[in-house]
C-alpha positions as CSV (number, residue, x, y, z in Angstrom):
1,M,4.8,17.7,-11.4
2,E,4.0,18.9,-7.9
3,Y,2.5,16.4,-5.5
4,L,2.5,15.8,-1.7
5,I,2.9,12.6,0.2
6,R,1.2,12.8,3.6
7,E,-0.4,10.6,6.3
8,I,-4.0,10.0,5.7
9,K,-6.7,12.1,7.6
10,K,-10.2,11.0,8.6
11,T,-11.6,13.4,6.0
12,D,-9.8,11.4,3.2
13,L,-11.6,8.1,4.0
14,P,-14.3,8.5,1.3
15,R,-11.7,9.2,-1.4
16,L,-9.5,6.4,-0.1
17,I,-12.4,4.0,-0.5
18,E,-12.8,5.2,-4.1
19,L,-9.2,4.6,-4.7
20,C,-9.3,1.1,-3.2
21,K,-12.2,0.3,-5.5
22,S,-10.1,1.5,-8.5
23,H,-7.2,-0.5,-7.2
24,A,-9.3,-3.7,-6.9
25,D,-10.8,-3.1,-10.4
26,Y,-7.2,-2.8,-11.7
27,E,-6.2,-6.1,-10.1
28,Q,-9.4,-7.8,-11.4
29,T,-10.5,-8.4,-7.8
30,P,-14.0,-7.9,-6.2
31,Y,-14.4,-5.0,-3.8
32,V,-17.3,-4.5,-1.3
33,V,-17.7,-0.9,-0.1
34,V,-20.2,-1.7,2.8
35,E,-18.8,-0.8,6.2
36,K,-15.4,0.0,4.7
37,A,-15.4,3.7,6.3
38,N,-16.0,2.4,9.8
39,L,-13.6,-0.4,9.5
40,L,-10.9,1.7,7.9
41,Q,-11.4,4.5,10.4
42,S,-10.8,1.9,13.3
43,A,-7.8,0.4,11.8
44,L,-6.2,3.8,11.0
45,F,-7.2,6.0,13.7
46,S,-8.1,4.1,17.0
47,G,-5.7,3.6,20.0
48,N,-5.2,0.1,18.7
49,K,-3.9,1.2,15.3
50,K,-3.6,-1.8,12.8
51,L,-2.8,0.0,9.5
52,Y,-0.6,2.8,8.4
53,C,-1.6,4.8,5.3
54,F,-0.2,7.6,3.3
55,V,-1.8,9.4,0.4
56,V,-0.5,11.1,-2.6
57,E,-2.1,14.6,-3.2
58,H,-2.0,16.6,-6.4
59,H,-3.7,20.0,-6.5
60,A,-5.8,19.1,-3.5
61,Q,-7.0,15.8,-5.1
62,L,-5.9,12.4,-3.8
63,I,-4.4,10.5,-6.7
64,G,-2.9,7.5,-4.9
65,Y,-2.2,5.8,-1.5
66,Y,-0.1,3.2,0.1
67,S,-0.7,1.3,3.3
68,Y,1.4,-1.1,5.3
69,T,1.6,-3.1,8.5
70,F,4.1,-4.6,10.6
71,D,4.4,-8.3,11.1
72,F,6.9,-10.8,12.6
73,S,9.1,-13.3,10.6
74,T,9.9,-16.5,12.5
75,W,12.6,-17.3,9.9
76,D,14.3,-13.8,10.4
77,A,13.4,-13.5,14.0
78,K,12.7,-9.9,13.3
79,P,9.7,-7.8,12.4
80,F,9.0,-7.0,8.7
81,M,6.9,-4.4,7.0
82,Y,4.1,-5.7,4.8
83,L,3.2,-3.3,2.0
84,D,-0.5,-4.1,1.7
85,C,-1.4,-1.6,-1.1
86,L,0.3,0.8,-3.4
87,Y,-1.8,2.5,-6.1
88,L,-1.6,5.6,-8.2
89,E,-4.2,6.7,-10.7
90,P,-3.1,5.6,-14.2
91,E,-2.3,9.0,-15.5
92,F,0.1,9.6,-12.6
93,R,2.2,6.4,-13.1
94,G,5.7,6.6,-14.6
95,M,6.3,10.2,-12.8
96,K,8.8,8.8,-10.2
97,I,6.2,9.0,-7.4
98,G,6.5,5.3,-6.7
99,E,10.3,5.7,-6.3
100,K,9.8,8.3,-3.6
101,I,7.2,6.1,-1.9
102,F,9.7,3.2,-1.8
103,E,12.4,5.6,-0.3
104,S,10.0,6.4,2.4
105,L,9.0,2.9,3.1
106,K,12.7,1.8,3.3
107,K,13.4,4.6,5.9
108,I,10.3,3.6,8.0
109,G,11.2,-0.2,7.7
110,A,14.8,0.5,9.0
111,L,13.6,2.9,11.8
112,N,11.3,0.0,13.0
113,N,14.1,-2.7,12.7
114,C,12.4,-4.6,9.9
115,A,14.2,-7.4,8.2
116,N,12.6,-6.5,4.9
117,I,9.5,-5.2,3.2
118,Q,7.2,-7.8,1.6
119,W,4.2,-7.4,-0.7
120,L,2.3,-9.3,-3.4
121,T,1.3,-8.3,-6.9
122,P,-0.6,-10.1,-9.4
123,S,1.5,-12.1,-11.9
124,F,-0.3,-10.2,-14.9
125,N,0.8,-6.9,-13.6
126,E,4.0,-6.7,-15.7
127,R,4.5,-3.0,-15.3
128,A,4.4,-3.3,-11.5
129,I,6.7,-6.3,-11.6
130,K,9.3,-4.3,-13.7
131,F,9.0,-1.4,-11.2
132,Y,9.4,-3.5,-8.2
133,K,12.5,-5.1,-9.8
134,R,14.0,-1.6,-10.3
135,M,13.3,-0.8,-6.8
136,G,15.5,-4.0,-5.8
137,G,12.6,-6.3,-5.2
138,T,13.1,-10.1,-5.8
139,G,10.3,-12.4,-6.1
140,I,9.4,-15.9,-4.9
141,D,6.6,-17.8,-6.7
142,K,3.9,-18.8,-4.2
143,I,0.2,-19.1,-4.3
144,R,-1.7,-17.0,-1.8
145,F,-4.7,-18.9,-0.2
146,F,-7.6,-17.5,1.7
147,V,-10.2,-18.9,4.0
148,N,-13.1,-16.4,4.3
149,L,-14.4,-16.0,7.8
């Protein structure tokens, strides 16, 4: 199957929001669309870039995306890459696209002197957990807490 992995463009934002909504639905999490275009545009394309995002394109249609940030680990005394999102439309899973994505992430993390790549996935997402273990990931059981502001 032919596909292209590339950096996101401003014109991709409406489709990215649709993919984020599909991702949230898959993870059984609420997703509010209001103001997302403006907020994502600022995070991705401003002089004070907060988020890095790549999209997966198949026949001029976006079929997935992944996004990440850089943070700092006190324990490692080094930066780490945080994989915020990785999503492919269901019909494009199992085609080795995720493996290419992880190869790319590892290269970017190494170039940025990161100690590791960290991410979360719901405990019920057994398919993703199997994939992440195949990619060399190991897990630590923790509970993620939020305080909404």
